[in-house]
C-alpha positions in Angstrom: -86.1 -4.8 64.2 -84.1 -7.6 62.5 -80.9 -8.6 64.5 -77.9 -10.4 63.1 -75.4 -12.5 65.0 -71.7 -11.8 64.9 -71.2 -14.9 62.7 -73.9 -13.8 60.3 -72.5 -10.3 60.0 -68.9 -11.4 59.6 -70.0 -13.8 56.8 -72.0 -11.1 55.0 -69.1 -8.6 55.1 -66.4 -11.1 54.3 -64.4 -10.4 57.5 -63.6 -12.5 60.6 -65.4 -12.2 63.9 -62.1 -11.0 65.4 -62.2 -8.1 63.0 -65.7 -7.1 64.1 -64.6 -7.3 67.8 -61.6 -5.0 66.8 -64.0 -2.5 65.2 -66.0 -2.5 68.4 -62.9 -2.0 70.6 -62.1 1.1 68.5 -65.6 2.5 68.9 -66.5 2.2 65.2 -69.6 0.2 65.9 -71.4 -1.1 69.0 -73.3 -4.4 69.2 -76.3 -5.1 71.4 -77.1 -8.2 73.5 -79.8 -10.7 72.6 -82.3 -10.7 75.5 -82.7 -14.5 75.3 -79.1 -15.7 75.3 -77.0 -12.5 75.8 -75.2 -13.1 72.5 -73.9 -10.1 70.7 -76.0 -8.9 67.8 -76.0 -6.2 65.1 -78.9 -4.2 63.7 -79.5 -3.2 60.1 -78.1 0.3 60.9 -75.0 -1.4 62.3 -74.6 -3.3 59.0 -74.7 0.0 57.0 -71.9 1.4 59.2 -69.9 -1.8 58.8 -70.4 -1.8 55.1 -69.1 1.8 54.9 -66.1 0.7 57.0 -65.3 -2.0 54.5 -65.5 0.5 51.6 -63.2 3.0 53.3 -60.8 0.2 54.3 -60.7 -1.0 50.6 -59.7 2.6 49.7 -56.7 2.5 52.1 -58.1 4.7 54.9 -56.8 3.8 58.4 -59.4 2.7 61.0 -58.8 5.9 63.2 -59.4 8.0 60.1 -62.5 6.0 59.2 -63.9 6.7 62.7 -63.4 10.4 62.2 -65.0 10.3 58.8 -68.1 8.4 60.0 -68.6 10.1 63.4 -66.7 13.3 63.7 -66.4 14.9 60.3 -68.6 17.2 58.3 -69.1 16.5 54.6 -66.4 19.1 53.9 -64.1 17.2 56.2 -64.8 13.9 54.5 -64.1 15.5 51.1 -60.8 16.8 52.4 -59.9 13.4 53.6 -60.5 12.0 50.1 -58.3 14.7 48.6 -55.5 13.8 51.1 -55.9 10.1 50.3 -55.8 10.8 46.5 -52.4 12.6 47.1 -51.2 9.6 49.0 -52.2 7.3 46.2 -50.4 9.4 43.7 -47.3 9.1 45.7 -47.8 5.3 46.0 -48.2 5.2 42.2 -44.9 7.0 41.7 -43.2 4.6 44.1 -44.7 1.6 42.3 -43.6 2.9 38.9 -40.1 3.3 40.4 -40.3 -0.2 41.8 -41.4 -1.5 38.4 -38.3 0.1 36.8 -36.1 -1.4 39.4 -37.6 -4.9 38.8 -37.1 -4.6 35.1 -33.5 -3.3 35.6 -32.7 -6.2 37.9 -34.1 -8.8 35.6 -32.4 -7.4 32.5 -29.1 -7.0 34.3 -29.2 -10.6 35.3 -29.9 -11.7 31.8 -27.1 -9.4 30.4 -24.6 -10.7 33.0 -25.5 -14.3 32.2 -25.0 -13.7 28.5 -21.6 -12.0 28.9 -19.8 -14.1 31.5 -16.1 -14.0 30.7 -16.5 -11.5 27.8 -14.7 -8.2 27.6 -15.8 -5.0 25.7 -15.3 -1.3 25.4 -18.0 1.3 25.8 -17.2 4.8 24.6 -19.2 6.8 27.2 -18.9 8.3 30.6 -20.6 6.7 33.7 -21.9 8.3 36.9 -23.0 6.6 40.0 -23.3 7.2 43.7 -21.4 5.0 46.2 -21.1 4.6 49.9 -18.1 2.5 50.9 -16.1 1.2 53.8 -12.6 -0.4 53.9 -12.6 -4.2 53.7 -15.6 -6.5 53.8 -18.5 -6.7 56.3 -20.8 -4.1 57.8 -19.1 -3.4 61.2 -22.5 -3.7 62.8 -21.0 -3.2 66.2 -20.7 0.5 65.2 -24.0 0.7 63.4 -24.8 4.2 64.6 -21.6 5.5 63.0 -21.7 3.3 59.9 -23.4 5.2 57.1 -23.2 2.1 54.9 -25.8 0.3 57.1 -28.3 3.0 56.5 -27.7 3.0 52.7 -28.2 -0.8 52.6 -31.7 -0.2 53.7 -32.5 1.6 50.4 -32.7 -1.7 48.6 -33.7 -2.3 45.9 -32.4 1.1 44.8 -28.9 0.1 45.8 -26.5 -2.6 44.6 -23.7 -4.2 46.5 -20.3 -3.5 45.0 -16.5 -3.0 45.3 -13.9 -0.4 44.5 -10.4 -1.7 43.9 -7.9 1.1 43.7 -5.6 1.6 40.7 -2.6 1.4 43.0 -3.6 -2.0 44.3 -4.2 -3.2 40.8 -0.7 -2.1 39.7 0.8 -4.1 42.6 -1.2 -7.2 41.6 -2.5 -7.5 45.1 -6.3 -7.3 45.7 -6.2 -8.2 49.3 -7.5 -4.8 50.3 -10.5 -3.2 48.7 -13.6 -1.0 49.5 -16.9 -2.7 50.0 -20.3 -1.0 49.9 -23.2 -0.1 47.8 -23.8 1.7 44.5 -26.9 3.4 43.1 -27.6 5.2 39.8 -27.4 9.0 39.8 -31.0 9.3 38.8 -32.2 7.2 41.7 -29.9 9.1 44.1 -31.2 12.5 42.9 -34.8 11.4 43.8 -34.0 10.3 47.4 -30.9 12.1 48.6 -30.3 15.8 49.5 -27.9 17.6 47.3 -25.1 17.7 49.8 -25.2 13.9 50.2 -25.4 13.4 46.5 -22.3 15.5 45.8 -20.4 13.8 48.6 -20.8 10.3 47.2 -21.0 11.0 43.4 -18.4 9.1 41.3 -17.8 10.1 37.7 -15.9 7.6 35.5 -14.7 9.0 32.1 -15.0 6.9 29.0 -13.9 4.9 27.2 -14.8 2.1 29.7 -13.5 -1.4 29.7 -16.1 -3.8 31.0 -16.4 -7.5 31.9 -18.6 -10.0 33.7 -16.8 -12.2 36.2 -18.4 -15.2 37.8 -17.2 -16.4 41.2 -18.0 -19.7 42.9 -17.5 -18.7 46.5 -13.9 -17.6 46.2 -12.6 -14.3 47.3 -11.7 -11.6 44.8 -8.1 -12.1 43.6 -5.8 -10.8 40.9 -6.0 -14.1 39.2 -9.7 -13.5 38.5 -8.9 -10.3 36.7 -5.7 -11.2 35.0 -7.4 -12.2 31.6 -9.3 -8.9 31.7 -6.2 -6.8 32.4 -4.3 -8.6 29.7 -7.1 -8.0 27.2 -7.1 -4.3 28.0 -3.4 -4.2 27.2 -3.7 -6.2 24.0 -6.3 -3.7 22.8 -3.7 -0.9 23.2 -5.3 0.6 26.3 -4.0 1.3 29.8 -6.0 1.6 33.0 -6.5 5.2 34.3 -9.0 4.8 37.2 -10.0 2.6 40.0 -11.8 -0.7 39.2 -15.5 -0.7 40.1 -17.5 -3.9 40.6 -21.3 -4.2 40.9 -23.1 -7.4 42.0 -25.6 -8.3 39.2 -26.7 -11.7 40.6 -26.0 -13.6 43.8 -27.3 -17.0 44.8 -26.6 -19.8 47.3 -28.4 -22.4 45.2 -26.2 -25.6 45.3 -23.1 -23.5 45.5 -22.5 -19.8 46.2 -22.5 -18.0 42.9 -22.0 -14.3 42.2 -22.0 -12.4 38.9 -20.1 -9.1 39.0 -20.0 -6.4 36.4 -16.6 -4.7 36.5 -15.8 -1.4 34.8 -12.7 0.7 34.6 -11.7 3.8 32.7 -9.0 3.3 30.1 -7.2 5.3 27.5 -5.1 4.5 24.4 -1.4 4.2 25.3 -0.4 6.2 22.2 -2.5 9.2 23.5 -1.0 8.9 27.0 2.6 8.9 25.6 2.0 12.2 23.6 0.5 14.1 26.5 
């Protein structure tokens, strides 16, 4: 019977010789020894097994599962394994579709932020988001087990870094203290968080909303950065009625640290507030 060397078999299958040795170590296939030089060789039957291993690997089956399918399962068991793999693939497709949406949202939000740097506008709608915050900046990694923010940061790219600056701090024109953390959209949070977690962190901001894009070049957040925005709100006849929420739309260290923030705050017409 025709025998093939390890190198010949590896070349035919498009894998490395180390891969073939790994398959042997798992018991997927067993080589024999050449009587003349004791080199390891594979038979035609071995090549069929290795070919099926390649096919199953290309379908995403694990090597332990492939060993079961080839050596321990009945036809019914193999069919069930394919059904299970199909379910896994369907879940992977959903995650990829979600990832595609996140990629599009990130790209579009960067473009929007770049186009609207320094601009102010009003949107007549409500806004809902889920936030996890801590006081001040930093992650407090020394208390990682107790810091919920650390766990939520791992949900990237579903989360965005952001800030909450309280209405009281704004009125005192001192932004030295703020909350740092992450935001995610309500729709994303509904897909990955239990209901009790969702309700605990859900923020609803009533419209109309005043918005702006602020660009920083390495400096800390300060009242000076927001002063033109606050003055514009007043000039439009509005007053601030909520905390100020900031979401990082773009961050880079290219040449100089640059961050584009989208800030939003709930406002109301001063005339309406005076009559209520």
